[in-house]
C-alpha positions, 0 to 999 in steps of 0.5 A: 890893637887893630892891625891891617896888613897891605902888600905892594908887589907881594901877595899877602897870604895867611902865613904872612898875616899870621907872622905879623900877628905873632911878631907884634903880639908883644907890642899889642900887649903894651899899647891900648886896644884902640891903637891902629897898626898898619903893616905894609910889605913891599918887594922892590923890583929894581935889580940894583937894590940888594935888600928887596924885601921891605916892611914898613910899620906905622903905629897910631897911638893917642897923640903920637905916631911911631914908624919902623922901616926895615929892609933885607933879603927875606920878608920874614927877616924884615918883619922881625927887624921892624918888630924889634924896632917898634917894640924898642920905640913903644917901650921908650914912649911908655917910659917917657909917659910914666916919668912925666906922670911920676914927676907931675904927681911928685911935685908939690902943688901951689895952694 
């Protein structure tokens, strides 16, 4: 899986890049090697917003796009929340595909 990390109002250093790779390793094992993931790390500059650190993740799979957006006071925590959300979505998507395939194979074919 190819992961691209972008920052808006945030400098994306090696530490954040490694954190993203580490947290999304579980997701990368579950999807195709052709999948593409875009991670955008955002810092809101509006003082009235309490959760200023935002992590937006978009995962492009064959035929479907999964998205997660999480905000908190700490960028690492936002990345962790987004990784958990995306892992849940990937698991649900895989289960759906597996059930469809099993139902299709189990159905009697008309001759």
